[in-house]
C-alpha positions, 0 to 999 in steps of 0.5 A: 531529496533531490526528487523533491528538489525538482518540484515533483508534482503530487507530493503530499505534506508529510513527504514534503515535511519529512524531506525539509527536515532531511534538508535541516540535517535529520537522519532518515530515521528522525526526519517525518517525526513531526506532529504533521506526520505522526497524525497524517492518514495520507496514503503516500507509504503504500504507493511505494512499498510494493518493491519490499513485497516483491523483494522479500516475498519468501522471509516474513521477518525482512519483509515486515522489518523492512517494510515498517523502515520504509513506511515510517520514512515518511508515514510514521501514524501505526495505521499508515504502518500496519496498512503498507504491512498488510498490502505486502503482505498479501504481494508476498502471499500471492507472489509465493502461491502463484503456482495455484491455477484460479487466480480468483481463488489464489486472490482471496486466499492471499486477502484472508492471509495478509488479513491476519497480520493485522492487529489493529482492529478498525483495520481488520474490520475496514479491510476485511468489509472492503467488499461490502461497504462503498466509500468514496476514495480519498487520499486517505490511506484505509481508503485508498486500500479498501478502492485498491482491493475492491477493484483487484478482488472484483475483477480478473486480469490485471488490465481490468483491475488497473483500468477501474481503480483508474478510472474510478473517484478520488485520488485514481493514480495512487489507487491505481499504484496500489491496486496495479501492485495487487493484480502484478503479483496475481497475474505476473509478467505475462499478462 
């Protein structure tokens, strides 16, 4: 609420609606349940979920529970929640398997692992074919994840992945943040 009171640049309508409801006295669990947020496919939840993937990478139960709770704060649409879960499963698997010397193989293995946790068929298809299709990335959560996956899986260094994402089309700051989370989990601090 303090962050929002400073008039931040680039906050979306779903976040704005949730903060306003918090200010009106709704609990954090209820604040995002508006008609707007229930229809929104915005990318705010995937932009900020990576710390949970880092924190709970050793416990699938805590990872899923906390990711779901965090995503629903502002983006309760099932596609937004499941996209956050997918991203955090990918991050967690990259961290757990980081000792693998071949980073490209590590990235592909973690990607395959995370796909298994998607229950929404359209997301399985969209994310599973991320490298096969060319979509113009916008603020939509699915297009953000696809663009970030493309930047991450088609490069072999943290720097290259983030540069590709940041210099791409559309919502490049969010795409670069999501790409950076993936690449950071893969390559670690040393890069």
